[in-house]
Backbone as CSV, one residue per row, in Angstrom:
resi,resn,N_x,N_y,N_z,CA_x,CA_y,CA_z,C_x,C_y,C_z
1,MET,-148.238,31.602,43.161,-147.485,31.102,42.029,-146.410,32.115,41.665
2,GLU,-145.333,31.633,41.098,-144.229,32.478,40.729,-144.637,33.490,39.661
3,LYS,-143.938,34.615,39.619,-144.261,35.670,38.663,-143.942,35.266,37.228
4,ARG,-142.834,34.575,37.037,-142.399,34.221,35.696,-142.113,32.729,35.641
5,THR,-142.015,32.230,34.446,-141.649,30.835,34.274,-140.393,30.758,33.425
6,ALA,-139.692,29.652,33.547,-138.509,29.388,32.749,-138.605,27.964,32.232
7,ARG,-138.103,27.756,31.063,-138.149,26.427,30.454,-136.970,25.594,30.947
8,LEU,-137.245,24.330,31.233,-136.233,23.363,31.635,-136.365,22.170,30.698
9,THR,-135.340,21.914,29.921,-135.357,20.797,28.989,-134.589,19.630,29.602
10,VAL,-135.229,18.477,29.632,-134.632,17.290,30.232,-134.723,16.150,29.224
11,LEU,-133.614,15.483,28.994,-133.617,14.326,28.106,-133.794,13.068,28.941
12,VAL,-134.796,12.259,28.569,-135.087,11.035,29.314,-135.315,9.881,28.345
13,ASP,-135.210,8.696,28.872,-135.486,7.491,28.115,-136.960,7.497,27.689
14,PRO,-137.262,7.197,26.423,-138.654,7.239,25.958,-139.611,6.342,26.742
15,GLN,-139.152,5.187,27.175,-140.028,4.289,27.937,-140.342,4.872,29.312
16,LYS,-139.348,5.502,29.941,-139.595,6.144,31.238,-140.543,7.322,31.077
17,LYS,-140.374,8.078,30.004,-141.262,9.211,29.741,-142.701,8.731,29.587
18,ALA,-142.900,7.671,28.818,-144.249,7.139,28.606,-144.857,6.649,29.920
19,ALA,-144.061,5.953,30.723,-144.567,5.464,32.012,-144.908,6.635,32.926
20,PHE,-144.055,7.653,32.943,-144.292,8.841,33.768,-145.577,9.545,33.337
21,GLU,-145.760,9.717,32.037,-146.975,10.369,31.534,-148.223,9.568,31.886
22,GLN,-148.129,8.256,31.817,-149.273,7.411,32.163,-149.612,7.541,33.650
23,LEU,-148.595,7.539,34.497,-148.827,7.691,35.935,-149.408,9.066,36.257
24,CYS,-148.919,10.082,35.592,-149.464,11.427,35.804,-150.937,11.480,35.402
25,ALA,-151.266,10.866,34.290,-152.662,10.845,33.838,-153.554,10.149,34.854
26,GLN,-153.045,9.088,35.472,-153.822,8.388,36.487,-154.089,9.272,37.701
27,GLU,-153.156,10.206,37.989,-153.330,11.139,39.109,-154.031,12.422,38.679
28,ASP,-154.379,12.516,37.400,-155.029,13.702,36.833,-154.190,14.966,37.023
29,VAL,-152.889,14.823,36.816,-151.972,15.960,36.828,-151.143,15.912,35.553
30,THR,-150.651,17.056,35.135,-149.773,17.078,33.974,-148.360,16.705,34.409
31,PRO,-147.546,16.222,33.488,-146.144,15.967,33.835,-145.450,17.213,34.383
32,SER,-145.749,18.370,33.836,-145.144,19.608,34.341,-145.533,19.878,35.794
33,GLN,-146.805,19.666,36.128,-147.242,19.859,37.510,-146.502,18.926,38.450
34,LYS,-146.330,17.675,38.038,-145.666,16.689,38.889,-144.190,17.029,39.063
35,ILE,-143.543,17.454,38.001,-142.127,17.827,38.102,-141.965,19.044,39.007
36,ARG,-142.873,20.031,38.888,-142.807,21.189,39.793,-142.991,20.753,41.242
37,GLN,-143.880,19.787,41.488,-144.063,19.255,42.842,-142.776,18.602,43.331
38,PHE,-142.164,17.771,42.490,-140.902,17.126,42.860,-139.844,18.180,43.201
39,MET,-139.790,19.230,42.392,-138.792,20.282,42.621,-139.033,20.986,43.952
40,ARG,-140.297,21.341,44.238,-140.610,21.994,45.516,-140.212,21.112,46.691
41,GLU,-140.552,19.817,46.611,-140.220,18.892,47.701,-138.709,18.756,47.868
42,TYR,-137.983,18.676,46.768,-136.526,18.548,46.828,-135.890,19.808,47.407
43,ILE,-136.361,20.967,46.967,-135.825,22.236,47.481,-136.094,22.352,48.978
44,GLU,-137.309,22.000,49.409,-137.627,22.072,50.830,-136.771,21.098,51.634
45,GLN,-136.526,19.925,51.088,-135.686,18.941,51.770,-134.254,19.476,51.918
46,ALA,-133.755,20.123,50.887,-132.377,20.601,50.896,-132.203,21.902,51.672
47,LEU,-133.194,22.806,51.571,-133.051,24.140,52.165,-133.860,24.345,53.436
48,GLY,-134.783,23.450,53.728,-135.601,23.582,54.919,-136.966,24.170,54.627
49,ALA,-137.801,24.157,55.660,-139.189,24.601,55.509,-139.307,26.070,55.128
50,ASP,-138.303,26.876,55.454,-138.345,28.305,55.122,-137.672,28.600,53.781
51,TRP,-137.648,27.624,52.891,-136.960,27.776,51.613,-137.512,28.920,50.782
52,LYS,-138.806,29.225,50.900,-139.382,30.304,50.090,-138.735,31.644,50.405
53,ASP,-138.430,31.877,51.692,-137.743,33.114,52.060,-136.362,33.168,51.424
54,LYS,-135.677,32.030,51.403,-134.332,31.968,50.836,-134.350,32.137,49.323
55,VAL,-135.356,31.596,48.672,-135.417,31.615,47.212,-136.069,32.894,46.688
56,PHE,-137.182,33.289,47.293,-137.951,34.425,46.796,-137.699,35.719,47.545
57,GLY,-137.035,35.643,48.672,-136.825,36.842,49.473,-138.046,37.170,50.296
58,ASP,-138.074,38.370,50.851,-139.163,38.787,51.741,-140.517,38.848,51.062
59,ALA,-140.540,39.137,49.766,-141.810,39.321,49.079,-142.565,38.001,48.919
60,GLY,-141.838,36.875,48.880,-142.496,35.594,48.663,-142.949,35.455,47.239
61,PRO,-143.407,34.281,46.840,-143.876,34.073,45.471,-145.194,34.791,45.238
62,ALA,-145.415,35.249,44.031,-146.687,35.897,43.690,-147.764,34.829,43.608
63,GLU,-148.909,35.091,44.145,-150.018,34.125,44.113,-150.941,34.402,42.967
């Protein structure tokens, strides 16, 4: 896991937010966990499988 966290504020339609939260609950994940998953998948798609080296450098993310 990364060493630090940063806040990301996103404005969304209330109905979409409610539907997203309901779907996350069905998967037993928090909305934050799901958004982090989406971000990892998007970054890997854009930067490739070795994206962690590009983003975190040689040290890699802290576990």
